[in-house]
mmCIF file of the N, C-alpha and C atoms, coordinates in Angstrom:
data_MODEL
# 
_entry.id   MODEL 
# 
loop_
_atom_site.group_PDB 
_atom_site.id 
_atom_site.type_symbol 
_atom_site.label_atom_id 
_atom_site.label_alt_id 
_atom_site.label_comp_id 
_atom_site.label_asym_id 
_atom_site.label_entity_id 
_atom_site.label_seq_id 
_atom_site.pdbx_PDB_ins_code 
_atom_site.Cartn_x 
_atom_site.Cartn_y 
_atom_site.Cartn_z 
_atom_site.occupancy 
_atom_site.B_iso_or_equiv 
_atom_site.pdbx_formal_charge 
_atom_site.auth_seq_id 
_atom_site.auth_comp_id 
_atom_site.auth_asym_id 
_atom_site.auth_atom_id 
_atom_site.pdbx_PDB_model_num 
ATOM 1   N N  . UNK A 1 1  ? -10.103 9.863  -6.759  1.00 0.00 ? 1  UNK A N  1 
ATOM 2   C CA . UNK A 1 1  ? -9.330  10.197 -5.088  1.00 0.00 ? 1  UNK A CA 1 
ATOM 3   C C  . UNK A 1 1  ? -9.769  8.882  -4.570  1.00 0.00 ? 1  UNK A C  1 
ATOM 4   N N  . UNK A 1 2  ? -8.697  8.473  -3.760  1.00 0.00 ? 2  UNK A N  1 
ATOM 5   C CA . UNK A 1 2  ? -8.541  7.285  -3.031  1.00 0.00 ? 2  UNK A CA 1 
ATOM 6   C C  . UNK A 1 2  ? -7.865  7.525  -1.900  1.00 0.00 ? 2  UNK A C  1 
ATOM 7   N N  . UNK A 1 3  ? -7.732  6.681  -0.670  1.00 0.00 ? 3  UNK A N  1 
ATOM 8   C CA . UNK A 1 3  ? -6.823  6.686  0.618   1.00 0.00 ? 3  UNK A CA 1 
ATOM 9   C C  . UNK A 1 3  ? -7.171  7.423  1.605   1.00 0.00 ? 3  UNK A C  1 
ATOM 10  N N  . UNK A 1 4  ? -6.484  7.722  2.512   1.00 0.00 ? 4  UNK A N  1 
ATOM 11  C CA . UNK A 1 4  ? -6.828  7.992  4.040   1.00 0.00 ? 4  UNK A CA 1 
ATOM 12  C C  . UNK A 1 4  ? -5.787  9.119  4.522   1.00 0.00 ? 4  UNK A C  1 
ATOM 13  N N  . UNK A 1 5  ? -6.189  10.103 5.359   1.00 0.00 ? 5  UNK A N  1 
ATOM 14  C CA . UNK A 1 5  ? -5.037  10.947 5.822   1.00 0.00 ? 5  UNK A CA 1 
ATOM 15  C C  . UNK A 1 5  ? -5.762  10.809 7.581   1.00 0.00 ? 5  UNK A C  1 
ATOM 16  N N  . UNK A 1 6  ? -4.655  11.088 8.326   1.00 0.00 ? 6  UNK A N  1 
ATOM 17  C CA . UNK A 1 6  ? -4.714  11.205 9.626   1.00 0.00 ? 6  UNK A CA 1 
ATOM 18  C C  . UNK A 1 6  ? -5.621  12.598 10.018  1.00 0.00 ? 6  UNK A C  1 
ATOM 19  N N  . UNK A 1 7  ? -6.136  12.780 11.652  1.00 0.00 ? 7  UNK A N  1 
ATOM 20  C CA . UNK A 1 7  ? -6.454  14.176 11.689  1.00 0.00 ? 7  UNK A CA 1 
ATOM 21  C C  . UNK A 1 7  ? -5.610  15.308 11.470  1.00 0.00 ? 7  UNK A C  1 
ATOM 22  N N  . UNK A 1 8  ? -4.330  15.228 11.705  1.00 0.00 ? 8  UNK A N  1 
ATOM 23  C CA . UNK A 1 8  ? -3.326  16.366 11.530  1.00 0.00 ? 8  UNK A CA 1 
ATOM 24  C C  . UNK A 1 8  ? -2.718  16.346 10.307  1.00 0.00 ? 8  UNK A C  1 
ATOM 25  N N  . UNK A 1 9  ? -3.804  15.363 9.250   1.00 0.00 ? 9  UNK A N  1 
ATOM 26  C CA . UNK A 1 9  ? -3.331  15.894 7.698   1.00 0.00 ? 9  UNK A CA 1 
ATOM 27  C C  . UNK A 1 9  ? -2.286  15.003 7.077   1.00 0.00 ? 9  UNK A C  1 
ATOM 28  N N  . UNK A 1 10 ? -1.468  14.024 7.850   1.00 0.00 ? 10 UNK A N  1 
ATOM 29  C CA . UNK A 1 10 ? -1.009  12.940 7.368   1.00 0.00 ? 10 UNK A CA 1 
ATOM 30  C C  . UNK A 1 10 ? -1.261  12.108 6.253   1.00 0.00 ? 10 UNK A C  1 
ATOM 31  N N  . UNK A 1 11 ? -0.729  11.903 5.026   1.00 0.00 ? 11 UNK A N  1 
ATOM 32  C CA . UNK A 1 11 ? -1.245  10.764 4.319   1.00 0.00 ? 11 UNK A CA 1 
ATOM 33  C C  . UNK A 1 11 ? -0.743  9.697  4.420   1.00 0.00 ? 11 UNK A C  1 
ATOM 34  N N  . UNK A 1 12 ? -1.779  8.738  4.416   1.00 0.00 ? 12 UNK A N  1 
ATOM 35  C CA . UNK A 1 12 ? -1.432  7.423  4.900   1.00 0.00 ? 12 UNK A CA 1 
ATOM 36  C C  . UNK A 1 12 ? -1.210  6.414  3.527   1.00 0.00 ? 12 UNK A C  1 
ATOM 37  N N  . UNK A 1 13 ? -0.445  5.140  3.388   1.00 0.00 ? 13 UNK A N  1 
ATOM 38  C CA . UNK A 1 13 ? -0.254  4.563  2.652   1.00 0.00 ? 13 UNK A CA 1 
ATOM 39  C C  . UNK A 1 13 ? -1.491  3.948  1.934   1.00 0.00 ? 13 UNK A C  1 
ATOM 40  N N  . UNK A 1 14 ? -1.821  3.236  0.575   1.00 0.00 ? 14 UNK A N  1 
ATOM 41  C CA . UNK A 1 14 ? -2.676  2.526  0.106   1.00 0.00 ? 14 UNK A CA 1 
ATOM 42  C C  . UNK A 1 14 ? -2.242  1.312  -0.562  1.00 0.00 ? 14 UNK A C  1 
ATOM 43  N N  . UNK A 1 15 ? -3.346  0.668  -0.679  1.00 0.00 ? 15 UNK A N  1 
ATOM 44  C CA . UNK A 1 15 ? -2.971  -0.579 -0.986  1.00 0.00 ? 15 UNK A CA 1 
ATOM 45  C C  . UNK A 1 15 ? -3.437  -0.864 -2.684  1.00 0.00 ? 15 UNK A C  1 
ATOM 46  N N  . UNK A 1 16 ? -2.893  -1.674 -3.360  1.00 0.00 ? 16 UNK A N  1 
ATOM 47  C CA . UNK A 1 16 ? -3.564  -1.989 -4.651  1.00 0.00 ? 16 UNK A CA 1 
ATOM 48  C C  . UNK A 1 16 ? -3.158  -0.852 -5.792  1.00 0.00 ? 16 UNK A C  1 
ATOM 49  N N  . UNK A 1 17 ? -1.847  -0.438 -5.666  1.00 0.00 ? 17 UNK A N  1 
ATOM 50  C CA . UNK A 1 17 ? -1.299  0.914  -6.298  1.00 0.00 ? 17 UNK A CA 1 
ATOM 51  C C  . UNK A 1 17 ? -1.349  0.643  -7.676  1.00 0.00 ? 17 UNK A C  1 
ATOM 52  N N  . UNK A 1 18 ? -0.948  -0.718 -8.161  1.00 0.00 ? 18 UNK A N  1 
ATOM 53  C CA . UNK A 1 18 ? -0.944  -1.144 -9.871  1.00 0.00 ? 18 UNK A CA 1 
ATOM 54  C C  . UNK A 1 18 ? -2.261  -0.995 -10.275 1.00 0.00 ? 18 UNK A C  1 
ATOM 55  N N  . UNK A 1 19 ? -3.267  -1.141 -9.596  1.00 0.00 ? 19 UNK A N  1 
ATOM 56  C CA . UNK A 1 19 ? -4.633  -1.202 -10.228 1.00 0.00 ? 19 UNK A CA 1 
ATOM 57  C C  . UNK A 1 19 ? -5.221  0.273  -10.108 1.00 0.00 ? 19 UNK A C  1 
ATOM 58  N N  . UNK A 1 20 ? -4.538  0.917  -8.950  1.00 0.00 ? 20 UNK A N  1 
ATOM 59  C CA . UNK A 1 20 ? -5.324  2.367  -9.027  1.00 0.00 ? 20 UNK A CA 1 
ATOM 60  C C  . UNK A 1 20 ? -4.481  3.158  -9.987  1.00 0.00 ? 20 UNK A C  1 
ATOM 61  N N  . UNK A 1 21 ? -3.544  2.814  -10.590 1.00 0.00 ? 21 UNK A N  1 
ATOM 62  C CA . UNK A 1 21 ? -2.571  3.597  -11.380 1.00 0.00 ? 21 UNK A CA 1 
ATOM 63  C C  . UNK A 1 21 ? -3.062  3.337  -12.952 1.00 0.00 ? 21 UNK A C  1 
ATOM 64  N N  . UNK A 1 22 ? -3.191  1.998  -13.051 1.00 0.00 ? 22 UNK A N  1 
ATOM 65  C CA . UNK A 1 22 ? -4.087  1.382  -14.552 1.00 0.00 ? 22 UNK A CA 1 
ATOM 66  C C  . UNK A 1 22 ? -5.241  1.941  -14.133 1.00 0.00 ? 22 UNK A C  1 
ATOM 67  N N  . UNK A 1 23 ? -6.207  1.808  -13.638 1.00 0.00 ? 23 UNK A N  1 
ATOM 68  C CA . UNK A 1 23 ? -7.642  2.897  -13.533 1.00 0.00 ? 23 UNK A CA 1 
ATOM 69  C C  . UNK A 1 23 ? -7.551  4.261  -13.790 1.00 0.00 ? 23 UNK A C  1 
ATOM 70  N N  . UNK A 1 24 ? -6.319  4.804  -13.334 1.00 0.00 ? 24 UNK A N  1 
ATOM 71  C CA . UNK A 1 24 ? -6.270  6.237  -13.855 1.00 0.00 ? 24 UNK A CA 1 
ATOM 72  C C  . UNK A 1 24 ? -5.911  6.627  -15.407 1.00 0.00 ? 24 UNK A C  1 
ATOM 73  N N  . UNK A 1 25 ? -5.126  5.536  -15.706 1.00 0.00 ? 25 UNK A N  1 
ATOM 74  C CA . UNK A 1 25 ? -4.697  5.618  -17.177 1.00 0.00 ? 25 UNK A CA 1 
ATOM 75  C C  . UNK A 1 25 ? -5.646  5.299  -18.035 1.00 0.00 ? 25 UNK A C  1 
ATOM 76  N N  . UNK A 1 26 ? -6.557  4.381  -17.829 1.00 0.00 ? 26 UNK A N  1 
ATOM 77  C CA . UNK A 1 26 ? -7.951  4.198  -18.437 1.00 0.00 ? 26 UNK A CA 1 
ATOM 78  C C  . UNK A 1 26 ? -8.978  5.617  -18.369 1.00 0.00 ? 26 UNK A C  1 
ATOM 79  N N  . UNK A 1 27 ? -9.026  6.015  -17.203 1.00 0.00 ? 27 UNK A N  1 
ATOM 80  C CA . UNK A 1 27 ? -9.827  7.079  -17.014 1.00 0.00 ? 27 UNK A CA 1 
ATOM 81  C C  . UNK A 1 27 ? -9.252  8.314  -17.787 1.00 0.00 ? 27 UNK A C  1 
ATOM 82  N N  . UNK A 1 28 ? -8.104  8.470  -18.153 1.00 0.00 ? 28 UNK A N  1 
ATOM 83  C CA . UNK A 1 28 ? -7.458  9.686  -18.871 1.00 0.00 ? 28 UNK A CA 1 
ATOM 84  C C  . UNK A 1 28 ? -6.647  10.652 -17.786 1.00 0.00 ? 28 UNK A C  1 
ATOM 85  N N  . UNK A 1 29 ? -6.423  10.252 -16.918 1.00 0.00 ? 29 UNK A N  1 
ATOM 86  C CA . UNK A 1 29 ? -6.087  11.223 -15.683 1.00 0.00 ? 29 UNK A CA 1 
ATOM 87  C C  . UNK A 1 29 ? -4.506  11.234 -16.186 1.00 0.00 ? 29 UNK A C  1 
ATOM 88  N N  . UNK A 1 30 ? -3.754  12.524 -15.940 1.00 0.00 ? 30 UNK A N  1 
ATOM 89  C CA . UNK A 1 30 ? -2.561  13.025 -16.137 1.00 0.00 ? 30 UNK A CA 1 
ATOM 90  C C  . UNK A 1 30 ? -1.523  12.816 -15.151 1.00 0.00 ? 30 UNK A C  1 
ATOM 91  N N  . UNK A 1 31 ? -2.091  13.382 -13.855 1.00 0.00 ? 31 UNK A N  1 
ATOM 92  C CA . UNK A 1 31 ? -1.467  13.433 -12.699 1.00 0.00 ? 31 UNK A CA 1 
ATOM 93  C C  . UNK A 1 31 ? -1.932  12.524 -11.591 1.00 0.00 ? 31 UNK A C  1 
ATOM 94  N N  . UNK A 1 32 ? -1.144  11.814 -10.854 1.00 0.00 ? 32 UNK A N  1 
ATOM 95  C CA . UNK A 1 32 ? -1.454  11.108 -9.813  1.00 0.00 ? 32 UNK A CA 1 
ATOM 96  C C  . UNK A 1 32 ? -0.442  11.713 -8.443  1.00 0.00 ? 32 UNK A C  1 
ATOM 97  N N  . UNK A 1 33 ? -1.411  11.834 -7.413  1.00 0.00 ? 33 UNK A N  1 
ATOM 98  C CA . UNK A 1 33 ? -0.446  11.778 -6.029  1.00 0.00 ? 33 UNK A CA 1 
ATOM 99  C C  . UNK A 1 33 ? -0.496  10.767 -5.400  1.00 0.00 ? 33 UNK A C  1 
ATOM 100 N N  . UNK A 1 34 ? 0.527   10.239 -4.922  1.00 0.00 ? 34 UNK A N  1 
ATOM 101 C CA . UNK A 1 34 ? 0.724   9.244  -3.999  1.00 0.00 ? 34 UNK A CA 1 
ATOM 102 C C  . UNK A 1 34 ? 1.362   9.509  -3.217  1.00 0.00 ? 34 UNK A C  1 
ATOM 103 N N  . UNK A 1 35 ? 0.841   8.614  -1.645  1.00 0.00 ? 35 UNK A N  1 
ATOM 104 C CA . UNK A 1 35 ? 1.572   8.991  -0.152  1.00 0.00 ? 35 UNK A CA 1 
ATOM 105 C C  . UNK A 1 35 ? 2.866   8.580  -0.455  1.00 0.00 ? 35 UNK A C  1 
ATOM 106 N N  . UNK A 1 36 ? 3.975   9.213  -0.066  1.00 0.00 ? 36 UNK A N  1 
ATOM 107 C CA . UNK A 1 36 ? 5.104   9.063  0.006   1.00 0.00 ? 36 UNK A CA 1 
ATOM 108 C C  . UNK A 1 36 ? 5.418   7.705  0.641   1.00 0.00 ? 36 UNK A C  1 
ATOM 109 N N  . UNK A 1 37 ? 4.720   7.371  1.611   1.00 0.00 ? 37 UNK A N  1 
ATOM 110 C CA . UNK A 1 37 ? 5.214   5.875  2.254   1.00 0.00 ? 37 UNK A CA 1 
ATOM 111 C C  . UNK A 1 37 ? 5.092   4.772  1.430   1.00 0.00 ? 37 UNK A C  1 
ATOM 112 N N  . UNK A 1 38 ? 4.444   4.829  0.211   1.00 0.00 ? 38 UNK A N  1 
ATOM 113 C CA . UNK A 1 38 ? 4.134   3.824  -0.979  1.00 0.00 ? 38 UNK A CA 1 
ATOM 114 C C  . UNK A 1 38 ? 5.455   4.231  -1.958  1.00 0.00 ? 38 UNK A C  1 
ATOM 115 N N  . UNK A 1 39 ? 6.398   4.881  -1.534  1.00 0.00 ? 39 UNK A N  1 
ATOM 116 C CA . UNK A 1 39 ? 7.541   4.958  -2.624  1.00 0.00 ? 39 UNK A CA 1 
ATOM 117 C C  . UNK A 1 39 ? 7.907   3.747  -3.014  1.00 0.00 ? 39 UNK A C  1 
ATOM 118 N N  . UNK A 1 40 ? 8.134   3.068  -2.077  1.00 0.00 ? 40 UNK A N  1 
ATOM 119 C CA . UNK A 1 40 ? 9.053   1.413  -2.140  1.00 0.00 ? 40 UNK A CA 1 
ATOM 120 C C  . UNK A 1 40 ? 7.940   0.850  -3.517  1.00 0.00 ? 40 UNK A C  1 
ATOM 121 N N  . UNK A 1 41 ? 6.848   0.666  -3.299  1.00 0.00 ? 41 UNK A N  1 
ATOM 122 C CA . UNK A 1 41 ? 5.974   -0.170 -3.963  1.00 0.00 ? 41 UNK A CA 1 
ATOM 123 C C  . UNK A 1 41 ? 5.794   0.624  -5.249  1.00 0.00 ? 41 UNK A C  1 
ATOM 124 N N  . UNK A 1 42 ? 5.953   1.938  -5.474  1.00 0.00 ? 42 UNK A N  1 
ATOM 125 C CA . UNK A 1 42 ? 6.009   2.738  -6.563  1.00 0.00 ? 42 UNK A CA 1 
ATOM 126 C C  . UNK A 1 42 ? 6.759   2.237  -7.615  1.00 0.00 ? 42 UNK A C  1 
ATOM 127 N N  . UNK A 1 43 ? 8.185   2.257  -6.852  1.00 0.00 ? 43 UNK A N  1 
ATOM 128 C CA . UNK A 1 43 ? 9.350   2.142  -7.488  1.00 0.00 ? 43 UNK A CA 1 
ATOM 129 C C  . UNK A 1 43 ? 9.482   0.644  -8.112  1.00 0.00 ? 43 UNK A C  1 
ATOM 130 N N  . UNK A 1 44 ? 8.632   -0.215 -7.362  1.00 0.00 ? 44 UNK A N  1 
ATOM 131 C CA . UNK A 1 44 ? 8.925   -1.655 -7.723  1.00 0.00 ? 44 UNK A CA 1 
ATOM 132 C C  . UNK A 1 44 ? 7.976   -2.301 -8.970  1.00 0.00 ? 44 UNK A C  1 
ATOM 133 N N  . UNK A 1 45 ? 7.123   -0.928 -9.149  1.00 0.00 ? 45 UNK A N  1 
ATOM 134 C CA . UNK A 1 45 ? 6.317   -1.654 -10.483 1.00 0.00 ? 45 UNK A CA 1 
ATOM 135 C C  . UNK A 1 45 ? 7.000   -1.215 -11.641 1.00 0.00 ? 45 UNK A C  1 
ATOM 136 N N  . UNK A 1 46 ? 6.051   -1.915 -12.935 1.00 0.00 ? 46 UNK A N  1 
ATOM 137 C CA . UNK A 1 46 ? 6.782   -2.052 -14.046 1.00 0.00 ? 46 UNK A CA 1 
ATOM 138 C C  . UNK A 1 46 ? 6.501   -0.746 -14.760 1.00 0.00 ? 46 UNK A C  1 
ATOM 139 N N  . UNK A 1 47 ? 7.369   -0.407 -15.657 1.00 0.00 ? 47 UNK A N  1 
ATOM 140 C CA . UNK A 1 47 ? 7.001   0.984  -16.504 1.00 0.00 ? 47 UNK A CA 1 
ATOM 141 C C  . UNK A 1 47 ? 5.790   1.183  -17.006 1.00 0.00 ? 47 UNK A C  1 
ATOM 142 N N  . UNK A 1 48 ? 5.315   0.208  -17.395 1.00 0.00 ? 48 UNK A N  1 
ATOM 143 C CA . UNK A 1 48 ? 3.828   0.544  -17.927 1.00 0.00 ? 48 UNK A CA 1 
ATOM 144 C C  . UNK A 1 48 ? 2.628   1.041  -17.011 1.00 0.00 ? 48 UNK A C  1 
ATOM 145 N N  . UNK A 1 49 ? 2.988   0.466  -15.843 1.00 0.00 ? 49 UNK A N  1 
ATOM 146 C CA . UNK A 1 49 ? 2.046   1.011  -15.105 1.00 0.00 ? 49 UNK A CA 1 
ATOM 147 C C  . UNK A 1 49 ? 2.144   2.591  -14.742 1.00 0.00 ? 49 UNK A C  1 
ATOM 148 N N  . UNK A 1 50 ? 2.699   3.349  -15.139 1.00 0.00 ? 50 UNK A N  1 
ATOM 149 C CA . UNK A 1 50 ? 3.264   4.559  -14.958 1.00 0.00 ? 50 UNK A CA 1 
ATOM 150 C C  . UNK A 1 50 ? 2.976   5.282  -16.141 1.00 0.00 ? 50 UNK A C  1 
ATOM 151 N N  . UNK A 1 51 ? 2.818   4.890  -17.467 1.00 0.00 ? 51 UNK A N  1 
ATOM 152 C CA . UNK A 1 51 ? 2.928   5.528  -18.775 1.00 0.00 ? 51 UNK A CA 1 
ATOM 153 C C  . UNK A 1 51 ? 2.032   6.596  -18.542 1.00 0.00 ? 51 UNK A C  1 
ATOM 154 N N  . UNK A 1 52 ? 2.567   7.599  -19.070 1.00 0.00 ? 52 UNK A N  1 
ATOM 155 C CA . UNK A 1 52 ? 1.645   8.893  -19.611 1.00 0.00 ? 52 UNK A CA 1 
ATOM 156 C C  . UNK A 1 52 ? 1.267   9.459  -18.402 1.00 0.00 ? 52 UNK A C  1 
ATOM 157 N N  . UNK A 1 53 ? 1.700   9.326  -17.064 1.00 0.00 ? 53 UNK A N  1 
ATOM 158 C CA . UNK A 1 53 ? 1.053   9.900  -15.877 1.00 0.00 ? 53 UNK A CA 1 
ATOM 159 C C  . UNK A 1 53 ? 2.177   10.615 -15.244 1.00 0.00 ? 53 UNK A C  1 
ATOM 160 N N  . UNK A 1 54 ? 2.114   12.005 -14.845 1.00 0.00 ? 54 UNK A N  1 
ATOM 161 C CA . UNK A 1 54 ? 2.712   12.186 -13.721 1.00 0.00 ? 54 UNK A CA 1 
ATOM 162 C C  . UNK A 1 54 ? 2.546   11.761 -12.405 1.00 0.00 ? 54 UNK A C  1 
ATOM 163 N N  . UNK A 1 55 ? 3.523   11.610 -11.536 1.00 0.00 ? 55 UNK A N  1 
ATOM 164 C CA . UNK A 1 55 ? 3.428   10.854 -10.274 1.00 0.00 ? 55 UNK A CA 1 
ATOM 165 C C  . UNK A 1 55 ? 3.978   11.726 -9.568  1.00 0.00 ? 55 UNK A C  1 
ATOM 166 N N  . UNK A 1 56 ? 3.558   12.305 -8.302  1.00 0.00 ? 56 UNK A N  1 
ATOM 167 C CA . UNK A 1 56 ? 4.086   13.031 -7.373  1.00 0.00 ? 56 UNK A CA 1 
ATOM 168 C C  . UNK A 1 56 ? 3.666   12.316 -6.034  1.00 0.00 ? 56 UNK A C  1 
ATOM 169 N N  . UNK A 1 57 ? 4.668   12.140 -5.424  1.00 0.00 ? 57 UNK A N  1 
ATOM 170 C CA . UNK A 1 57 ? 4.605   11.505 -4.159  1.00 0.00 ? 57 UNK A CA 1 
ATOM 171 C C  . UNK A 1 57 ? 4.405   12.586 -2.824  1.00 0.00 ? 57 UNK A C  1 
ATOM 172 N N  . UNK A 1 58 ? 3.610   12.615 -2.077  1.00 0.00 ? 58 UNK A N  1 
ATOM 173 C CA . UNK A 1 58 ? 3.268   13.587 -0.879  1.00 0.00 ? 58 UNK A CA 1 
ATOM 174 C C  . UNK A 1 58 ? 3.167   13.281 0.534   1.00 0.00 ? 58 UNK A C  1 
ATOM 175 N N  . UNK A 1 59 ? 3.418   13.973 1.396   1.00 0.00 ? 59 UNK A N  1 
ATOM 176 C CA . UNK A 1 59 ? 3.547   13.505 2.911   1.00 0.00 ? 59 UNK A CA 1 
ATOM 177 C C  . UNK A 1 59 ? 2.239   14.189 3.645   1.00 0.00 ? 59 UNK A C  1 
ATOM 178 N N  . UNK A 1 60 ? 1.826   15.195 3.027   1.00 0.00 ? 60 UNK A N  1 
ATOM 179 C CA . UNK A 1 60 ? 0.801   15.931 3.809   1.00 0.00 ? 60 UNK A CA 1 
ATOM 180 C C  . UNK A 1 60 ? -0.440  16.477 3.060   1.00 0.00 ? 60 UNK A C  1 
ATOM 181 N N  . UNK A 1 61 ? -1.500  16.583 3.535   1.00 0.00 ? 61 UNK A N  1 
ATOM 182 C CA . UNK A 1 61 ? -2.645  16.960 2.523   1.00 0.00 ? 61 UNK A CA 1 
ATOM 183 C C  . UNK A 1 61 ? -2.612  18.150 2.339   1.00 0.00 ? 61 UNK A C  1 
ATOM 184 N N  . UNK A 1 62 ? -1.872  19.104 2.972   1.00 0.00 ? 62 UNK A N  1 
ATOM 185 C CA . UNK A 1 62 ? -1.769  20.531 2.193   1.00 0.00 ? 62 UNK A CA 1 
ATOM 186 C C  . UNK A 1 62 ? -1.108  20.466 0.904   1.00 0.00 ? 62 UNK A C  1 
ATOM 187 N N  . UNK A 1 63 ? -0.252  19.346 0.628   1.00 0.00 ? 63 UNK A N  1 
ATOM 188 C CA . UNK A 1 63 ? 0.254   19.627 -0.498  1.00 0.00 ? 63 UNK A CA 1 
ATOM 189 C C  . UNK A 1 63 ? -0.505  18.853 -1.738  1.00 0.00 ? 63 UNK A C  1 
ATOM 190 N N  . UNK A 1 64 ? -1.216  18.375 -1.477  1.00 0.00 ? 64 UNK A N  1 
ATOM 191 C CA . UNK A 1 64 ? -2.259  17.654 -2.394  1.00 0.00 ? 64 UNK A CA 1 
ATOM 192 C C  . UNK A 1 64 ? -3.440  18.577 -2.475  1.00 0.00 ? 64 UNK A C  1 
ATOM 193 N N  . UNK A 1 65 ? -3.718  19.762 -1.823  1.00 0.00 ? 65 UNK A N  1 
ATOM 194 C CA . UNK A 1 65 ? -4.282  20.887 -2.131  1.00 0.00 ? 65 UNK A CA 1 
ATOM 195 C C  . UNK A 1 65 ? -3.808  21.758 -3.011  1.00 0.00 ? 65 UNK A C  1 
ATOM 196 N N  . UNK A 1 66 ? -2.423  21.810 -2.857  1.00 0.00 ? 66 UNK A N  1 
ATOM 197 C CA . UNK A 1 66 ? -1.702  22.681 -3.766  1.00 0.00 ? 66 UNK A CA 1 
ATOM 198 C C  . UNK A 1 66 ? -1.400  22.441 -5.132  1.00 0.00 ? 66 UNK A C  1 
ATOM 199 N N  . UNK A 1 67 ? -1.269  20.954 -5.110  1.00 0.00 ? 67 UNK A N  1 
ATOM 200 C CA . UNK A 1 67 ? -1.206  20.413 -6.865  1.00 0.00 ? 67 UNK A CA 1 
ATOM 201 C C  . UNK A 1 67 ? -2.713  20.354 -7.175  1.00 0.00 ? 67 UNK A C  1 
ATOM 202 N N  . UNK A 1 68 ? -3.533  20.027 -6.544  1.00 0.00 ? 68 UNK A N  1 
ATOM 203 C CA . UNK A 1 68 ? -4.945  20.098 -7.397  1.00 0.00 ? 68 UNK A CA 1 
ATOM 204 C C  . UNK A 1 68 ? -5.667  21.381 -7.451  1.00 0.00 ? 68 UNK A C  1 
ATOM 205 N N  . UNK A 1 69 ? -5.406  22.709 -6.818  1.00 0.00 ? 69 UNK A N  1 
ATOM 206 C CA . UNK A 1 69 ? -5.590  23.721 -6.821  1.00 0.00 ? 69 UNK A CA 1 
ATOM 207 C C  . UNK A 1 69 ? -5.120  24.515 -7.875  1.00 0.00 ? 69 UNK A C  1 
ATOM 208 N N  . UNK A 1 70 ? -4.017  24.059 -8.424  1.00 0.00 ? 70 UNK A N  1 
ATOM 209 C CA . UNK A 1 70 ? -3.134  24.947 -9.349  1.00 0.00 ? 70 UNK A CA 1 
ATOM 210 C C  . UNK A 1 70 ? -3.939  25.238 -10.552 1.00 0.00 ? 70 UNK A C  1 
# 
């Protein structure tokens, strides 16, 4: 888990997206939640950065809770 959120639960963008996704792949993570504010950065990545990853873009902390508590 990495990143920040505001006091009202809005998810803030992160840096080093490519490195974070490659680390998730190496760790065997299957689902990654990313800030929707990083959508342009995510779409600009090469396809190998997201191989075998389910990437979900979120705006609010409550969305993260819903996906992680499934």
